Structure formats: C-alpha cells, structure tokens
N, C-alpha and C positions, 0 to 999 in steps of 0.2 A: 579180659582174656584169662583163662585158667589152664593150668597144667596139672597133671597127676602122674606120679610114677614111684617106682621102688627106689630106695635110697642107697647110694654108695657113700659111705662115711669115711672121712680122712681127718687127720689132726691139724695142728698148727704148722705154719711156715711151709706149706706145700709150694715148692718153687717151680718155676717154669721148666727147669731141667728135669724135674720128676714128672711133670705133666707130659712133656714131650722131650725125651732125651736128645741132646745135641747130635748124637751119631745118626739120627734119623732126619736131620734137617737138610738132606740132599734134595728134597722136593718140598714145594709149598702146596702140593696137591692134597686137598682134604681127605681123599680116599686113602692116600698113603699115610698121612698123619694119624688118622683114626686107628689104624692097625697097630700103632705103637703107643697110643695114649695110656698113660699111667703105668706102663709096663715095669718101671723100676720100683714102684711102690705096691703094685697090685697086678701080679702076672695074669690073673684070671679076668681082669676088668673087661678086656675086649671080647672075650667069649661069653660073658655074663650080661653085659649091658644091653638094654633094649631101647628102642625108640621111645622117647618120652620120660625115661628115668631121670632121677634128680640126684645131684651130687651135693653133699653137705660137708663142710670143713670148718676148721677152727679159725684162728687169727692169721692175718697176713697172707691169705691165699693168693697165689700167683706172684709171690716175691721173686726176686732174681732178675734175669735179663728181661729186656723189654720186648722180646719176640712175640709177634702177633700169632705165631704158629700155635701157641698154647691154647688160647680160646678157640681157635679154628679146630684143633684136634678134639677138644671136648665137645664142641657143637657137632662136628662130623660123626662122632661116636654115637650120637643119638640123645645125649643129655639135653633136656629141655630147660633146665634151670640149675644154677649153682647158688646155694645158700651158704653164707659164711658169716662168722663173727664180724670180720672186715676183710677187705681186699687190698692188696698192694695197688697203689693208685694207677700205675701204668697198665696193669692187668685189667683194672676196672674200666678204664677208657678203651682198651683194646677189645674187651668183651662187648661193649656197646657198639664199637665200630664194626664188628663182624656179626652182630645180631645174636649174641649169646646172652640170654636173660640171666641176671644176677640179682640177689637180694641180700642185704646186710641185716642180720638179726642174731645178736649174740645169744639170746635165750634159746632160740630154735637150734642154733648151732650146737649148743651145749647139750640139749635134751634129746634131740632126734638121734635114733640109733640106726646102724647099718641094717638094711632090710626092711625098715619101716616103710609104709606107704604114705606119701605126703601129697597134699593138694595145695596149690598156691594160686591166689588171685592177684594178678598184676594191677588191677584197677584199685583194689582196696589195700593191698599189701598183707592181707590175711594169709597165714600159712597154717594149714590144718594137718596135724598128724593123725591120719585116719586109723592108724594102728592103736594109738593110745587115747585118742579123742581130745588131746590138748591142742589149743590154738595159740598162735603167736602173731604179733603185728610188726611188720617191717614197714619202712617208709616206702610207699609206692613211687615209681618213677613219674615225673611229669609227662604229660601227653606226648610232647615232641620226642622224648627218649623212647617211650613205648612204641611210637610210630617207627623209629629207627629199628628197634628190635623186631617188631612184627613185619617190617619190610624185608628183613633178612640181613640188615646191616646198613652202614652209612652209604656205601656205594649204590645199593639198590634204592634206598630212600631218596638219595639225590637224583637218581635217574627218574624216579616217579614224580618228584617235585618239578623237575625240568620239563616233563611231559605236559604237566598241567600249566 
C-alpha cells in the first residue's frame, strides 16, 4: 500500500493537547474532532488539509495524555500518514488501534519540509520526497499491523477476523 500527499510539518514534543485541545473533548465524534485538529499550533490546518496529506514531526510526537482522541482527530482530518523521528508509546499504540498509519524515520523527519510532496510505501518502508528526490527507509510494519491499519483500526480488524 502506498500513500502520497502534501506535508504539514511540525517540531518536537507535539503533545495530545496541541493535537486536539481538551476544551474540544466534549465529543468523541471524529467529525467534531477534525474541526479542531492542530488549532492551537496551526490555525489554518483544518482549512488547508486535504484527504491523503501527510504530517511530519520531530521527536516524541503525541506525548502527553493517553487520549485516543488525538489520532482520531488526525485521521478524521484526512491525514493518511504521520512520519516522526519517534512517537510517544501510548500515541503509537492508539494510532494503530484507530487505523492511523505512522512511520518512525529520524532522517525523513529532519529533512522533509512543510509543503513538500511525499510518497510512502507501507510494504517496504520507503519514503520518497517527490519534491527533492531524496528517499528514506523506515521499518515497515509487520503484516498483522498493516492489516489493522488498512482495516480502519483494531475494532474493524477484529470484526473482519470474527466473520472469517
């Protein structure tokens, strides 16, 4: 599976309160959450993001509280992939649980710029910056995790497995 999109770039230690501010946690509805995604760090994000775009960040992305709302908001906004140097562990697991694709790649995180167009292959872990021509290699997920992500998350994956 491959994704391609325009990059929204953020720095280190982007916490869950920045991804979806606590004042908007009155609902778990993805449509509500996406309207407030990243608003405290990037007021224009919700008006600029398009389906399939890619978020790139530095170290410790998703730190802070363990709320599942953060990856839900990102996914609902249309982001197809988050690339970071590394992720807070609870965010990492929550992202997989809700079906948000994530890749850890410090070099790509450092080099890719806001507005670049990036393509990523989940099977190989290859990240190609189509703007600069540079490529990077992240560790691809094992098949069972790719299946959870492509199913739309752990709940949908489990439903599909129980059907079979």
